[in-house]
DRENVORO-710120 format. One record per atom (N, C-alpha, C): atom name; x, y, z. Coordinates in nm, 3 decimals, always signed. Layout:
BEGIN
+------+---------+---------+---------+
| site |      px |      py |      pz |
+------+---------+---------+---------+
|   CA |       X |       Y |       Z |
...
+------+---------+---------+---------+
***
This chain:
BEGIN
+------+---------+---------+---------+
| site |      px |      py |      pz |
+------+---------+---------+---------+
|    N |  -0.117 |  +0.897 |  -0.414 |
|   CA |  -0.205 |  +0.788 |  -0.384 |
|    C |  -0.316 |  +0.787 |  -0.488 |
|    N |  -0.349 |  +0.666 |  -0.532 |
|   CA |  -0.464 |  +0.646 |  -0.620 |
|    C |  -0.553 |  +0.543 |  -0.553 |
|    N |  -0.682 |  +0.572 |  -0.545 |
|   CA |  -0.781 |  +0.480 |  -0.490 |
|    C |  -0.891 |  +0.466 |  -0.593 |
|    N |  -0.913 |  +0.343 |  -0.641 |
|   CA |  -1.012 |  +0.323 |  -0.748 |
|    C |  -1.055 |  +0.176 |  -0.749 |
|    N |  -1.153 |  +0.145 |  -0.834 |
|   CA |  -1.203 |  +0.008 |  -0.849 |
|    C |  -1.103 |  -0.074 |  -0.930 |
|    N |  -1.091 |  -0.202 |  -0.898 |
|   CA |  -0.993 |  -0.290 |  -0.961 |
|    C |  -1.009 |  -0.297 |  -1.113 |
|    N |  -1.132 |  -0.290 |  -1.165 |
|   CA |  -1.149 |  -0.299 |  -1.310 |
|    C |  -1.088 |  -0.179 |  -1.384 |
|    N |  -1.060 |  -0.072 |  -1.312 |
|   CA |  -1.000 |  +0.046 |  -1.374 |
|    C |  -0.847 |  +0.045 |  -1.366 |
|    N |  -0.788 |  -0.053 |  -1.296 |
|   CA |  -0.643 |  -0.057 |  -1.279 |
|    C |  -0.566 |  -0.048 |  -1.411 |
|    N |  -0.606 |  -0.120 |  -1.518 |
|   CA |  -0.528 |  -0.110 |  -1.642 |
|    C |  -0.519 |  +0.032 |  -1.700 |
|    N |  -0.613 |  +0.118 |  -1.669 |
|   CA |  -0.611 |  +0.256 |  -1.719 |
|    C |  -0.497 |  +0.339 |  -1.658 |
|    N |  -0.437 |  +0.289 |  -1.552 |
|   CA |  -0.330 |  +0.362 |  -1.483 |
|    C |  -0.190 |  +0.315 |  -1.524 |
|    N |  -0.179 |  +0.241 |  -1.633 |
|   CA |  -0.052 |  +0.186 |  -1.679 |
|    C |  +0.056 |  +0.295 |  -1.693 |
|    N |  +0.018 |  +0.417 |  -1.726 |
|   CA |  +0.117 |  +0.524 |  -1.745 |
|    C |  +0.184 |  +0.568 |  -1.615 |
|    N |  +0.125 |  +0.536 |  -1.499 |
|   CA |  +0.187 |  +0.572 |  -1.370 |
|    C |  +0.214 |  +0.450 |  -1.282 |
|    N |  +0.150 |  +0.338 |  -1.313 |
|   CA |  +0.172 |  +0.214 |  -1.237 |
|    C |  +0.222 |  +0.110 |  -1.338 |
|    N |  +0.354 |  +0.089 |  -1.346 |
|   CA |  +0.406 |  -0.008 |  -1.442 |
|    C |  +0.341 |  -0.145 |  -1.425 |
|    N |  +0.312 |  -0.211 |  -1.535 |
|   CA |  +0.255 |  -0.345 |  -1.537 |
|    C |  +0.111 |  -0.352 |  -1.486 |
|    N |  +0.042 |  -0.239 |  -1.477 |
|   CA |  -0.093 |  -0.237 |  -1.419 |
|    C |  -0.187 |  -0.336 |  -1.488 |
|    N |  -0.184 |  -0.342 |  -1.619 |
|   CA |  -0.271 |  -0.434 |  -1.692 |
|    C |  -0.243 |  -0.580 |  -1.659 |
|    N |  -0.115 |  -0.617 |  -1.656 |
|   CA |  -0.077 |  -0.755 |  -1.627 |
|    C |  -0.109 |  -0.792 |  -1.482 |
|    N |  -0.092 |  -0.697 |  -1.392 |
|   CA |  -0.126 |  -0.722 |  -1.251 |
|    C |  -0.276 |  -0.744 |  -1.239 |
|    N |  -0.356 |  -0.662 |  -1.307 |
|   CA |  -0.502 |  -0.677 |  -1.303 |
|    C |  -0.545 |  -0.814 |  -1.357 |
|    N |  -0.481 |  -0.859 |  -1.465 |
|   CA |  -0.512 |  -0.991 |  -1.521 |
|    C |  -0.478 |  -1.102 |  -1.422 |
|    N |  -0.361 |  -1.092 |  -1.359 |
|   CA |  -0.321 |  -1.193 |  -1.260 |
|    C |  -0.419 |  -1.196 |  -1.143 |
|    N |  -0.462 |  -1.077 |  -1.099 |
|   CA |  -0.557 |  -1.071 |  -0.987 |
|    C |  -0.690 |  -1.131 |  -1.027 |
|    N |  -0.738 |  -1.103 |  -1.149 |
|   CA |  -0.867 |  -1.155 |  -1.195 |
|    C |  -0.871 |  -1.307 |  -1.197 |
|    N |  -0.755 |  -1.370 |  -1.218 |
|   CA |  -0.748 |  -1.516 |  -1.219 |
|    C |  -0.696 |  -1.572 |  -1.086 |
|    N |  -0.677 |  -1.484 |  -0.989 |
|   CA |  -0.625 |  -1.521 |  -0.857 |
|    C |  -0.496 |  -1.603 |  -0.869 |
|    N |  -0.407 |  -1.556 |  -0.956 |
|   CA |  -0.281 |  -1.626 |  -0.979 |
|    C |  -0.164 |  -1.529 |  -0.963 |
|    N |  -0.116 |  -1.512 |  -0.840 |
|   CA |  -0.007 |  -1.417 |  -0.818 |
|    C |  +0.120 |  -1.450 |  -0.896 |
|    N |  +0.141 |  -1.577 |  -0.931 |
|   CA |  +0.260 |  -1.615 |  -1.007 |
|    C |  +0.260 |  -1.553 |  -1.146 |
|    N |  +0.145 |  -1.512 |  -1.196 |
|   CA |  +0.137 |  -1.449 |  -1.328 |
|    C |  +0.163 |  -1.299 |  -1.324 |
|    N |  +0.175 |  -1.242 |  -1.207 |
|   CA |  +0.205 |  -1.099 |  -1.196 |
|    C |  +0.353 |  -1.078 |  -1.227 |
|    N |  +0.388 |  -0.970 |  -1.294 |
|   CA |  +0.527 |  -0.947 |  -1.333 |
|    C |  +0.616 |  -0.890 |  -1.223 |
|    N |  +0.566 |  -0.880 |  -1.102 |
|   CA |  +0.646 |  -0.834 |  -0.989 |
|    C |  +0.600 |  -0.908 |  -0.863 |
|    N |  +0.668 |  -0.883 |  -0.753 |
|   CA |  +0.642 |  -0.954 |  -0.628 |
|    C |  +0.501 |  -0.927 |  -0.577 |
|    N |  +0.431 |  -1.035 |  -0.540 |
|   CA |  +0.298 |  -1.025 |  -0.480 |
|    C |  +0.304 |  -1.091 |  -0.342 |
|    N |  +0.258 |  -1.018 |  -0.243 |
|   CA |  +0.246 |  -1.074 |  -0.107 |
|    C |  +0.099 |  -1.086 |  -0.075 |
|    N |  +0.054 |  -1.206 |  -0.046 |
|   CA |  -0.086 |  -1.225 |  -0.008 |
|    C |  -0.096 |  -1.205 |  +0.143 |
|    N |  -0.181 |  -1.112 |  +0.184 |
|   CA |  -0.194 |  -1.075 |  +0.325 |
|    C |  -0.338 |  -1.096 |  +0.371 |
|    N |  -0.350 |  -1.136 |  +0.495 |
|   CA |  -0.481 |  -1.145 |  +0.559 |
|    C |  -0.460 |  -1.118 |  +0.707 |
|    N |  -0.535 |  -1.020 |  +0.760 |
|   CA |  -0.518 |  -0.985 |  +0.901 |
|    C |  -0.642 |  -0.914 |  +0.953 |
|    N |  -0.655 |  -0.915 |  +1.084 |
|   CA |  -0.762 |  -0.841 |  +1.150 |
|    C |  -0.720 |  -0.694 |  +1.159 |
|    N |  -0.816 |  -0.604 |  +1.144 |
|   CA |  -0.787 |  -0.462 |  +1.159 |
|    C |  -0.758 |  -0.434 |  +1.307 |
|    N |  -0.688 |  -0.324 |  +1.333 |
|   CA |  -0.639 |  -0.296 |  +1.468 |
|    C |  -0.679 |  -0.156 |  +1.513 |
|    N |  -0.675 |  -0.134 |  +1.643 |
|   CA |  -0.693 |  +0.003 |  +1.693 |
|    C |  -0.571 |  +0.087 |  +1.654 |
|    N |  -0.590 |  +0.217 |  +1.648 |
|   CA |  -0.485 |  +0.308 |  +1.602 |
|    C |  -0.353 |  +0.293 |  +1.678 |
|    N |  -0.359 |  +0.272 |  +1.807 |
|   CA |  -0.236 |  +0.266 |  +1.887 |
|    C |  -0.151 |  +0.143 |  +1.855 |
|    N |  -0.204 |  +0.047 |  +1.780 |
|   CA |  -0.128 |  -0.073 |  +1.743 |
|    C |  -0.084 |  -0.071 |  +1.596 |
|    N |  -0.097 |  +0.044 |  +1.532 |
|   CA |  -0.059 |  +0.058 |  +1.392 |
|    C |  +0.062 |  +0.149 |  +1.379 |
|    N |  +0.140 |  +0.130 |  +1.272 |
|   CA |  +0.258 |  +0.214 |  +1.247 |
|    C |  +0.264 |  +0.254 |  +1.100 |
|    N |  +0.323 |  +0.367 |  +1.076 |
|   CA |  +0.347 |  +0.411 |  +0.940 |
|    C |  +0.471 |  +0.342 |  +0.884 |
|    N |  +0.476 |  +0.333 |  +0.751 |
|   CA |  +0.598 |  +0.300 |  +0.681 |
|    C |  +0.599 |  +0.377 |  +0.550 |
|    N |  +0.717 |  +0.387 |  +0.492 |
|   CA |  +0.733 |  +0.460 |  +0.367 |
|    C |  +0.831 |  +0.382 |  +0.280 |
|    N |  +0.813 |  +0.392 |  +0.149 |
|   CA |  +0.903 |  +0.328 |  +0.053 |
|    C |  +0.965 |  +0.437 |  -0.034 |
|    N |  +1.078 |  +0.405 |  -0.094 |
|   CA |  +1.153 |  +0.505 |  -0.172 |
|    C |  +1.163 |  +0.472 |  -0.320 |
|    N |  +1.152 |  +0.343 |  -0.355 |
|   CA |  +1.171 |  +0.302 |  -0.494 |
|    C |  +1.063 |  +0.206 |  -0.543 |
|    N |  +0.964 |  +0.180 |  -0.461 |
|   CA |  +0.856 |  +0.090 |  -0.502 |
|    C |  +0.720 |  +0.153 |  -0.472 |
|    N |  +0.625 |  +0.114 |  -0.554 |
|   CA |  +0.484 |  +0.150 |  -0.532 |
|    C |  +0.421 |  +0.033 |  -0.459 |
|    N |  +0.354 |  +0.059 |  -0.349 |
|   CA |  +0.275 |  -0.044 |  -0.281 |
|    C |  +0.136 |  -0.042 |  -0.345 |
|    N |  +0.107 |  -0.144 |  -0.422 |
|   CA |  -0.024 |  -0.157 |  -0.485 |
|    C |  -0.103 |  -0.258 |  -0.405 |
|    N |  -0.202 |  -0.211 |  -0.331 |
|   CA |  -0.284 |  -0.297 |  -0.245 |
|    C |  -0.418 |  -0.321 |  -0.314 |
|    N |  -0.452 |  -0.449 |  -0.331 |
|   CA |  -0.575 |  -0.488 |  -0.398 |
|    C |  -0.655 |  -0.574 |  -0.302 |
|    N |  -0.770 |  -0.524 |  -0.260 |
|   CA |  -0.850 |  -0.594 |  -0.159 |
|    C |  -0.936 |  -0.704 |  -0.222 |
|    N |  -0.925 |  -0.824 |  -0.165 |
|   CA |  -1.006 |  -0.938 |  -0.209 |
|    C |  -1.135 |  -0.947 |  -0.128 |
|    N |  -1.121 |  -0.939 |  +0.004 |
|   CA |  -1.235 |  -0.948 |  +0.096 |
|    C |  -1.212 |  -0.855 |  +0.213 |
|    N |  -1.321 |  -0.806 |  +0.271 |
|   CA |  -1.311 |  -0.720 |  +0.388 |
|    C |  -1.278 |  -0.576 |  +0.351 |
|    N |  -1.234 |  -0.502 |  +0.453 |
|   CA |  -1.204 |  -0.360 |  +0.435 |
|    C |  -1.111 |  -0.314 |  +0.546 |
|    N |  -1.042 |  -0.202 |  +0.521 |
|   CA |  -0.955 |  -0.140 |  +0.619 |
|    C |  -0.945 |  +0.009 |  +0.589 |
|    N |  -0.897 |  +0.082 |  +0.688 |
|   CA |  -0.864 |  +0.223 |  +0.669 |
|    C |  -0.712 |  +0.232 |  +0.660 |
|    N |  -0.665 |  +0.305 |  +0.559 |
|   CA |  -0.523 |  +0.331 |  +0.542 |
|    C |  -0.503 |  +0.481 |  +0.556 |
|    N |  -0.424 |  +0.523 |  +0.655 |
|   CA |  -0.390 |  +0.665 |  +0.668 |
|    C |  -0.268 |  +0.693 |  +0.580 |
|    N |  -0.273 |  +0.801 |  +0.504 |
|   CA |  -0.167 |  +0.835 |  +0.411 |
|    C |  -0.130 |  +0.982 |  +0.429 |
|    N |  +0.001 |  +1.007 |  +0.439 |
|   CA |  +0.050 |  +1.145 |  +0.451 |
|    C |  +0.189 |  +1.153 |  +0.390 |
|    N |  +0.239 |  +1.272 |  +0.375 |
|   CA |  +0.376 |  +1.292 |  +0.329 |
|    C |  +0.471 |  +1.240 |  +0.437 |
|    N |  +0.584 |  +1.185 |  +0.395 |
|   CA |  +0.677 |  +1.131 |  +0.495 |
|    C |  +0.735 |  +1.241 |  +0.584 |
|    N |  +0.725 |  +1.367 |  +0.542 |
|   CA |  +0.771 |  +1.477 |  +0.626 |
|    C |  +0.680 |  +1.501 |  +0.746 |
|    N |  +0.562 |  +1.442 |  +0.746 |
|   CA |  +0.465 |  +1.463 |  +0.855 |
|    C |  +0.484 |  +1.365 |  +0.971 |
|    N |  +0.570 |  +1.265 |  +0.953 |
|   CA |  +0.594 |  +1.165 |  +1.057 |
|    C |  +0.745 |  +1.154 |  +1.081 |
|    N |  +0.785 |  +1.087 |  +1.187 |
|   CA |  +0.924 |  +1.080 |  +1.228 |
|    C |  +0.990 |  +0.951 |  +1.181 |
|    N |  +1.105 |  +0.960 |  +1.111 |
|   CA |  +1.174 |  +0.839 |  +1.067 |
|    C |  +1.212 |  +0.750 |  +1.185 |
|    N |  +1.196 |  +0.619 |  +1.165 |
|   CA |  +1.235 |  +0.521 |  +1.266 |
|    C |  +1.325 |  +0.417 |  +1.197 |
|    N |  +1.318 |  +0.291 |  +1.237 |
|   CA |  +1.410 |  +0.190 |  +1.186 |
|    C |  +1.382 |  +0.154 |  +1.039 |
|    N |  +1.490 |  +0.110 |  +0.972 |
|   CA |  +1.478 |  +0.061 |  +0.834 |
|    C |  +1.396 |  -0.067 |  +0.835 |
|    N |  +1.334 |  -0.098 |  +0.722 |
|   CA |  +1.257 |  -0.222 |  +0.711 |
|    C |  +1.350 |  -0.343 |  +0.718 |
|    N |  +1.302 |  -0.451 |  +0.770 |
|   CA |  +1.381 |  -0.572 |  +0.789 |
|    C |  +1.432 |  -0.628 |  +0.657 |
|    N |  +1.547 |  -0.692 |  +0.663 |
|   CA |  +1.601 |  -0.763 |  +0.548 |
|    C |  +1.646 |  -0.675 |  +0.432 |
|    N |  +1.666 |  -0.547 |  +0.458 |
|   CA |  +1.709 |  -0.458 |  +0.352 |
|    C |  +1.599 |  -0.420 |  +0.254 |
|    N |  +1.474 |  -0.442 |  +0.293 |
|   CA |  +1.361 |  -0.406 |  +0.206 |
|    C |  +1.358 |  -0.255 |  +0.183 |
|    N |  +1.300 |  -0.214 |  +0.073 |
|   CA |  +1.290 |  -0.072 |  +0.038 |
|    C |  +1.199 |  -0.001 |  +0.136 |
|    N |  +1.255 |  +0.087 |  +0.217 |
|   CA |  +1.172 |  +0.169 |  +0.304 |
|    C |  +1.213 |  +0.166 |  +0.449 |
|    N |  +1.129 |  +0.229 |  +0.530 |
|   CA |  +1.152 |  +0.233 |  +0.674 |
|    C |  +1.020 |  +0.253 |  +0.746 |
|    N |  +1.020 |  +0.217 |  +0.873 |
|   CA |  +0.906 |  +0.245 |  +0.960 |
|    C |  +0.912 |  +0.392 |  +0.997 |
|    N |  +0.797 |  +0.447 |  +1.030 |
|   CA |  +0.787 |  +0.587 |  +1.068 |
|    C |  +0.700 |  +0.594 |  +1.193 |
|    N |  +0.732 |  +0.687 |  +1.283 |
|   CA |  +0.655 |  +0.704 |  +1.406 |
|    C |  +0.562 |  +0.824 |  +1.393 |
|    N |  +0.446 |  +0.809 |  +1.454 |
|   CA |  +0.346 |  +0.915 |  +1.453 |
|    C |  +0.207 |  +0.854 |  +1.456 |
|    N |  +0.114 |  +0.927 |  +1.514 |
|   CA |  -0.024 |  +0.879 |  +1.520 |
|    C |  -0.093 |  +0.898 |  +1.387 |
|    N |  -0.212 |  +0.841 |  +1.372 |
|   CA |  -0.286 |  +0.855 |  +1.247 |
|    C |  -0.300 |  +1.003 |  +1.209 |
|    N |  -0.261 |  +1.033 |  +1.088 |
|   CA |  -0.272 |  +1.170 |  +1.038 |
|    C |  -0.286 |  +1.163 |  +0.887 |
|    N |  -0.305 |  +1.275 |  +0.826 |
|   CA |  -0.318 |  +1.277 |  +0.682 |
|    C |  -0.457 |  +1.235 |  +0.636 |
|    N |  -0.462 |  +1.170 |  +0.523 |
|   CA |  -0.588 |  +1.131 |  +0.461 |
|    C |  -0.624 |  +0.988 |  +0.496 |
|    N |  -0.742 |  +0.963 |  +0.556 |
|   CA |  -0.784 |  +0.825 |  +0.577 |
|    C |  -0.853 |  +0.774 |  +0.449 |
|    N |  -0.796 |  +0.671 |  +0.390 |
|   CA |  -0.854 |  +0.610 |  +0.269 |
|    C |  -0.916 |  +0.476 |  +0.307 |
|    N |  -1.036 |  +0.450 |  +0.258 |
|   CA |  -1.103 |  +0.323 |  +0.284 |
|    C |  -1.078 |  +0.228 |  +0.168 |
|    N |  -1.015 |  +0.115 |  +0.198 |
|   CA |  -0.990 |  +0.012 |  +0.098 |
|    C |  -1.091 |  -0.100 |  +0.120 |
|    N |  -1.177 |  -0.120 |  +0.021 |
|   CA |  -1.283 |  -0.221 |  +0.026 |
|    C |  -1.256 |  -0.330 |  -0.077 |
|    N |  -1.315 |  -0.448 |  -0.058 |
|   CA |  -1.304 |  -0.556 |  -0.156 |
|    C |  -1.343 |  -0.503 |  -0.294 |
|    N |  -1.262 |  -0.538 |  -0.395 |
|   CA |  -1.288 |  -0.492 |  -0.530 |
|    C |  -1.223 |  -0.360 |  -0.564 |
|    N |  -1.148 |  -0.302 |  -0.470 |
|   CA |  -1.082 |  -0.174 |  -0.491 |
|    C |  -0.931 |  -0.193 |  -0.478 |
|    N |  -0.856 |  -0.097 |  -0.533 |
|   CA |  -0.711 |  -0.096 |  -0.515 |
|    C |  -0.668 |  +0.041 |  -0.464 |
|    N |  -0.552 |  +0.042 |  -0.399 |
|   CA |  -0.490 |  +0.166 |  -0.353 |
|    C |  -0.343 |  +0.159 |  -0.391 |
|    N |  -0.298 |  +0.254 |  -0.470 |
|   CA |  -0.157 |  +0.263 |  -0.508 |
|    C |  -0.092 |  +0.373 |  -0.424 |
|    N |  +0.010 |  +0.335 |  -0.350 |
|   CA |  +0.080 |  +0.428 |  -0.262 |
|    C |  +0.221 |  +0.445 |  -0.317 |
|    N |  +0.257 |  +0.568 |  -0.348 |
|   CA |  +0.381 |  +0.598 |  -0.418 |
|    C |  +0.495 |  +0.629 |  -0.321 |
|    N |  +0.620 |  +0.620 |  -0.369 |
|   CA |  +0.734 |  +0.654 |  -0.284 |
|    C |  +0.717 |  +0.792 |  -0.220 |
|    N |  +0.755 |  +0.799 |  -0.092 |
|   CA |  +0.744 |  +0.924 |  -0.018 |
|    C |  +0.610 |  +0.944 |  +0.051 |
|    N |  +0.513 |  +0.857 |  +0.021 |
|   CA |  +0.382 |  +0.864 |  +0.087 |
|    C |  +0.383 |  +0.766 |  +0.204 |
|    N |  +0.388 |  +0.820 |  +0.325 |
|   CA |  +0.383 |  +0.736 |  +0.443 |
|    C |  +0.243 |  +0.678 |  +0.456 |
|    N |  +0.234 |  +0.550 |  +0.490 |
|   CA |  +0.104 |  +0.486 |  +0.499 |
|    C |  +0.097 |  +0.395 |  +0.622 |
|    N |  -0.019 |  +0.398 |  +0.685 |
|   CA |  -0.047 |  +0.320 |  +0.804 |
|    C |  -0.170 |  +0.235 |  +0.772 |
|    N |  -0.149 |  +0.104 |  +0.752 |
|   CA |  -0.257 |  +0.015 |  +0.710 |
|    C |  -0.326 |  -0.047 |  +0.831 |
|    N |  -0.434 |  -0.118 |  +0.804 |
|   CA |  -0.499 |  -0.201 |  +0.907 |
|    C |  -0.591 |  -0.129 |  +1.002 |
|    N |  -0.639 |  -0.011 |  +0.967 |
|   CA |  -0.728 |  +0.063 |  +1.056 |
|    C |  -0.870 |  +0.011 |  +1.053 |
|    N |  -0.937 |  +0.029 |  +1.164 |
|   CA |  -1.077 |  -0.012 |  +1.176 |
|    C |  -1.167 |  +0.083 |  +1.098 |
|    N |  -1.255 |  +0.028 |  +1.019 |
|   CA |  -1.352 |  +0.105 |  +0.943 |
|    C |  -1.468 |  +0.140 |  +1.035 |
|    N |  -1.491 |  +0.269 |  +1.057 |
|   CA |  -1.596 |  +0.319 |  +1.146 |
|    C |  -1.583 |  +0.262 |  +1.286 |
|    N |  -1.458 |  +0.233 |  +1.329 |
|   CA |  -1.431 |  +0.184 |  +1.463 |
|    C |  -1.471 |  +0.040 |  +1.488 |
|    N |  -1.510 |  -0.032 |  +1.385 |
|   CA |  -1.560 |  -0.169 |  +1.402 |
|    C |  -1.451 |  -0.272 |  +1.373 |
|    N |  -1.460 |  -0.385 |  +1.445 |
|   CA |  -1.369 |  -0.497 |  +1.419 |
|    C |  -1.397 |  -0.553 |  +1.281 |
|    N |  -1.299 |  -0.616 |  +1.224 |
|   CA |  -1.313 |  -0.677 |  +1.093 |
|    C |  -1.178 |  -0.729 |  +1.048 |
|    N |  -1.171 |  -0.770 |  +0.924 |
|   CA |  -1.046 |  -0.820 |  +0.869 |
|    C |  -1.040 |  -0.785 |  +0.720 |
|    N |  -0.924 |  -0.807 |  +0.664 |
|   CA |  -0.904 |  -0.782 |  +0.521 |
|    C |  -0.815 |  -0.892 |  +0.465 |
|    N |  -0.844 |  -0.930 |  +0.344 |
|   CA |  -0.762 |  -1.021 |  +0.266 |
|    C |  -0.725 |  -0.943 |  +0.139 |
|    N |  -0.594 |  -0.935 |  +0.110 |
|   CA |  -0.553 |  -0.851 |  -0.003 |
|    C |  -0.421 |  -0.899 |  -0.061 |
|    N |  -0.394 |  -0.849 |  -0.179 |
|   CA |  -0.262 |  -0.860 |  -0.239 |
|    C |  -0.190 |  -0.729 |  -0.212 |
|    N |  -0.062 |  -0.739 |  -0.179 |
|   CA |  +0.025 |  -0.622 |  -0.176 |
|    C |  +0.131 |  -0.648 |  -0.283 |
|    N |  +0.123 |  -0.571 |  -0.390 |
|   CA |  +0.213 |  -0.588 |  -0.503 |
|    C |  +0.323 |  -0.483 |  -0.492 |
|    N |  +0.446 |  -0.528 |  -0.495 |
|   CA |  +0.563 |  -0.440 |  -0.486 |
|    C |  +0.606 |  -0.405 |  -0.628 |
|    N |  +0.559 |  -0.290 |  -0.676 |
|   CA |  +0.582 |  -0.249 |  -0.814 |
|    C |  +0.703 |  -0.155 |  -0.819 |
|    N |  +0.807 |  -0.191 |  -0.895 |
|   CA |  +0.919 |  -0.098 |  -0.908 |
|    C |  +0.872 |  +0.028 |  -0.980 |
|    N |  +0.908 |  +0.142 |  -0.927 |
|   CA |  +0.860 |  +0.266 |  -0.988 |
|    C |  +0.962 |  +0.325 |  -1.083 |
|    N |  +0.916 |  +0.412 |  -1.167 |
|   CA |  +1.004 |  +0.483 |  -1.258 |
|    C |  +1.081 |  +0.589 |  -1.180 |
|    N |  +1.190 |  +0.637 |  -1.238 |
|   CA |  +1.279 |  +0.732 |  -1.169 |
|    C |  +1.208 |  +0.858 |  -1.122 |
|    N |  +1.111 |  +0.906 |  -1.200 |
|   CA |  +1.045 |  +1.031 |  -1.160 |
|    C |  +0.960 |  +1.017 |  -1.034 |
|    N |  +0.925 |  +0.895 |  -0.995 |
|   CA |  +0.847 |  +0.874 |  -0.872 |
|    C |  +0.935 |  +0.840 |  -0.753 |
|    N |  +1.057 |  +0.798 |  -0.776 |
|   CA |  +1.145 |  +0.758 |  -0.666 |
|    C |  +1.180 |  +0.879 |  -0.579 |
|    N |  +1.214 |  +0.852 |  -0.454 |
|   CA |  +1.256 |  +0.959 |  -0.362 |
|    C |  +1.368 |  +0.907 |  -0.274 |
|    N |  +1.426 |  +0.995 |  -0.197 |
|   CA |  +1.538 |  +0.957 |  -0.110 |
|    C |  +1.494 |  +0.943 |  +0.033 |
|    N |  +1.562 |  +0.855 |  +0.102 |
|   CA |  +1.541 |  +0.837 |  +0.245 |
|    C |  +1.604 |  +0.957 |  +0.315 |
|    N |  +1.526 |  +1.027 |  +0.393 |
|   CA |  +1.576 |  +1.147 |  +0.462 |
|    C |  +1.679 |  +1.114 |  +0.570 |
|    N |  +1.691 |  +0.987 |  +0.609 |
|   CA |  +1.783 |  +0.948 |  +0.715 |
|    C |  +1.922 |  +0.912 |  +0.664 |
|    N |  +1.939 |  +0.899 |  +0.533 |
|   CA |  +2.071 |  +0.856 |  +0.482 |
|    C |  +2.140 |  +0.969 |  +0.411 |
+------+---------+---------+---------+
***
């Protein structure tokens, strides 16, 4: 996991493919200019019992916050229990388990890169308070050295 300010994203090009181009697309608020899939998300943060972990095996989840904030719990996928595969054949699966691992705070103007094998639970309340977040979730294909295998297959 990498957590840093958005203006520093291009410096991570050696571990996050297309980091510079993604940063440029974000700066102009033009997801069509990003070289990989961008999902624009906006949601209210939730209590822990309404959140779930997921893990990916071949993609980096690059989350870039536009407005608001959330807590993302991150741990090794070995710390949580494998559950169903993601819908539509997407890379990854849901994982069961309560919040554990490292709680990372994602604030507007910051990014969080979550690598294959790192289970992550998004949408947590910051300091227990209600709120919301607006962000990009960029699905960055990772290089072979970062990929991992699904323990269920």
